[in-house]
C-alpha positions in Angstrom: 46.1 -43.0 -11.1 49.5 -42.0 -11.9 51.1 -43.9 -15.1 52.7 -47.1 -14.1 56.2 -47.7 -15.6 57.4 -51.3 -16.6 60.7 -52.6 -17.8 62.3 -55.3 -19.5 65.4 -56.0 -21.6 67.0 -58.1 -24.1 63.5 -59.0 -25.9 65.7 -60.5 -28.6 62.8 -60.6 -31.2 63.6 -62.3 -34.4 60.6 -62.6 -36.7 62.2 -61.0 -39.6 65.0 -63.9 -39.7 64.0 -66.6 -37.2 66.8 -67.6 -34.7 66.7 -70.7 -32.5 66.9 -69.0 -29.0 66.3 -72.6 -27.1 70.1 -73.5 -27.4 70.7 -70.3 -25.1 68.8 -72.4 -22.4 65.5 -73.8 -21.5 64.1 -70.2 -20.4 64.5 -68.9 -24.3 62.3 -71.8 -25.7 59.1 -70.3 -26.7 60.3 -67.1 -25.5 57.7 -64.7 -27.4 54.9 -66.8 -26.7 55.8 -66.7 -23.0 56.7 -62.6 -23.0 53.4 -62.1 -24.7 51.7 -64.1 -22.4 53.2 -62.3 -19.2 53.0 -59.1 -20.9 49.2 -59.2 -21.5 48.4 -60.1 -18.2 50.4 -57.4 -16.4 50.5 -54.3 -18.8 47.5 -52.0 -19.5 47.1 -49.8 -22.6 48.2 -46.5 -20.5 51.2 -48.1 -18.9 54.6 -47.5 -20.2 57.2 -50.4 -20.9 60.8 -49.6 -21.1 62.8 -51.6 -23.1 66.4 -51.7 -22.1 68.1 -52.7 -25.3 68.7 -55.8 -27.2 65.2 -55.3 -28.9 65.7 -57.6 -31.9 68.4 -59.9 -33.6 67.6 -57.9 -36.9 70.8 -56.5 -39.1 69.0 -53.9 -41.0 66.1 -51.4 -40.7 63.7 -53.5 -43.1 64.2 -56.7 -41.2 63.3 -54.7 -37.9 59.7 -54.1 -38.9 58.1 -57.6 -38.1 59.8 -57.5 -34.7 58.2 -54.0 -34.0 54.7 -54.9 -35.4 54.6 -57.6 -33.1 55.7 -55.5 -30.2 53.1 -52.4 -31.2 50.4 -55.2 -30.8 51.1 -55.6 -27.1 49.5 -53.3 -24.6 51.1 -50.1 -23.4 53.4 -47.5 -24.7 56.9 -48.5 -25.2 60.3 -46.7 -24.9 63.1 -48.4 -26.8 67.0 -48.0 -26.0 69.8 -49.3 -28.1 71.5 -52.7 -26.9 74.6 -54.4 -28.0 72.8 -56.5 -30.1 70.6 -54.1 -32.2 72.7 -53.6 -35.0 69.5 -52.3 -37.2 69.9 -49.2 -34.9 72.4 -47.3 -36.6 71.5 -43.4 -36.0 68.8 -42.2 -33.6 66.9 -39.9 -36.2 66.5 -42.6 -38.7 65.4 -44.8 -35.8 62.6 -42.5 -35.0 61.7 -42.0 -38.4 60.9 -46.1 -38.3 59.6 -46.5 -34.9 57.5 -43.3 -34.0 54.9 -43.6 -36.4 54.5 -47.3 -35.2 53.8 -45.7 -31.7 57.1 -46.1 -30.2 59.6 -43.6 -28.4 63.6 -44.0 -28.9 66.0 -42.6 -26.6 69.6 -42.1 -27.1 71.8 -39.3 -24.8 68.8 -37.6 -24.4 65.4 -37.8 -21.9 61.3 -37.6 -22.1 58.7 -36.4 -20.1 56.3 -38.8 -19.8 53.4 -38.5 -17.4 55.1 -36.6 -14.8 58.3 -39.2 -14.9 61.4 -38.1 -16.9 63.0 -41.3 -18.7 66.5 -40.9 -20.1 68.7 -43.5 -21.6 72.1 -44.5 -22.9 73.4 -48.1 -24.0 76.7 -47.8 -21.9 79.5 -50.4 -22.7 82.2 -52.5 -20.7 84.4 -50.4 -18.8 88.2 -50.4 -19.3 88.7 -52.1 -15.8 86.6 -55.1 -16.7 88.1 -58.4 -17.2 85.7 -58.8 -20.4 86.9 -55.2 -21.8 88.7 -55.3 -25.3 90.1 -52.2 -26.5 88.5 -50.8 -29.7 90.5 -47.5 -30.5 89.2 -46.7 -34.1 85.3 -46.3 -32.3 85.9 -46.4 -28.5 82.7 -47.2 -27.7 83.0 -46.9 -24.0 84.3 -43.2 -24.2 81.0 -42.7 -26.5 78.6 -44.1 -24.1 80.1 -42.3 -21.2 79.4 -38.9 -23.1 75.9 -39.9 -24.0 75.3 -40.8 -20.4 76.5 -37.5 -19.0 74.0 -36.0 -21.8 71.2 -38.1 -21.2 71.2 -37.3 -17.4 72.2 -33.7 -18.1 69.0 -33.4 -20.1 66.9 -35.3 -17.9 68.3 -33.1 -14.9 67.3 -29.8 -16.8 63.9 -30.9 -17.2 63.4 -32.6 -14.0 60.8 -30.7 -11.6 61.2 -30.8 -7.9 60.2 -34.4 -6.5 59.7 -35.8 -9.9 61.3 -39.3 -10.6 64.0 -39.9 -13.0 64.4 -43.6 -14.7 67.5 -44.1 -16.4 67.5 -47.0 -19.1 71.1 -48.5 -19.7 71.5 -51.7 -21.8 75.0 -52.7 -20.0 75.2 -52.8 -16.4 77.6 -49.5 -15.1 79.2 -51.9 -12.8 81.7 -54.2 -14.0 81.3 -57.8 -14.0 83.0 -58.2 -10.4 80.4 -55.8 -9.1 83.2 -52.9 -9.0 82.7 -49.0 -9.4 82.8 -47.4 -12.9 83.0 -44.0 -14.2 79.5 -45.0 -15.3 78.6 -45.1 -12.1 80.1 -41.9 -10.7 78.1 -40.0 -13.4 74.8 -41.8 -12.2 75.7 -40.9 -8.4 76.3 -37.3 -9.4 73.0 -36.6 -11.0 71.4 -39.0 -8.9 68.2 -40.3 -10.8 65.8 -42.3 -8.9 66.3 -45.6 -10.4 69.0 -47.1 -12.9 67.6 -50.2 -15.2 69.8 -52.4 -17.0 69.7 -55.9 -19.1 72.6 -57.4 -20.7 73.5 -60.1 -18.3 72.3 -63.8 -19.1 74.2 -66.2 -16.6 73.1 -67.0 -12.9 76.6 -66.2 -11.9 76.4 -62.9 -13.1 73.0 -62.4 -11.6 74.5 -63.3 -8.1 76.9 -60.4 -8.6 74.5 -57.8 -10.2 73.8 -54.6 -8.4 70.0 -55.1 -7.5 69.5 -52.4 -4.9 70.2 -48.9 -3.5 74.1 -48.0 -3.8 75.1 -44.4 -3.5 71.6 -42.9 -3.2 70.3 -44.5 -6.6 68.2 -47.7 -6.8 69.5 -50.3 -9.6 67.6 -53.1 -11.1 68.5 -55.8 -13.3 65.7 -56.0 -15.8 67.1 -58.9 -18.2 64.3 -60.8 -19.8 65.6 -64.2 -18.6 66.5 -63.1 -15.1 62.6 -61.7 -14.8 61.5 -64.9 -16.6 60.2 -63.0 -19.6 58.1 -61.0 -17.5 58.0 -57.3 -17.6 59.0 -55.7 -13.9 56.8 -52.9 -12.5 59.6 -50.2 -11.8 57.5 -47.0 -10.9 55.6 -46.7 -8.7 56.8 -49.6 -6.5 57.0 -50.0 -3.0 60.3 -51.4 -3.4 61.5 -48.9 -5.8 
């Protein structure tokens, strides 16, 4: 049986420094309990779970450990990606030194071949044409993440074998908040991964606009945890992929 790949984003764990999530809405009340219950009900030890950013509220590497211990106790092999709230994630090499001994994978601007499937990823960012975009000339996260996405997709293409699926993880949606195309989408369309998985969106109004289907040859899936009711989604193999 081929490996199964599940996805979820925005787990927003806070065991190192507890945070009241209920203020973000009823779906967030006791969400670690609900997440763990759904996770255990669906995921087997040999499955992969792609966690597309905002893993934790932790601000530092010592604060993330409690959250990683909690995640490591859940079934499945986990692949981590950085989200905008993952302030503990400073450098991919340091992150890997922390998470790999605990059984996790971490990707950022590169890819991994996992049981016949290529997984690649980059966090992404809000594009300049988005109404929510704020200029940050000192860091220019938009350009940085565009380059990382290009590197990730190049890396995946270089090791992709004929007929092999490529699953792209992003945290930010590659479209604008109004559903318009961006340079991120241009790159994705050029490289043609099988799926693009993303999170970050937490309002029903955003969910209505979010791209959730086939666009320019690529299937897009919103996997924010509250959108999925704290239940990881099977993304590969899937009849509706």
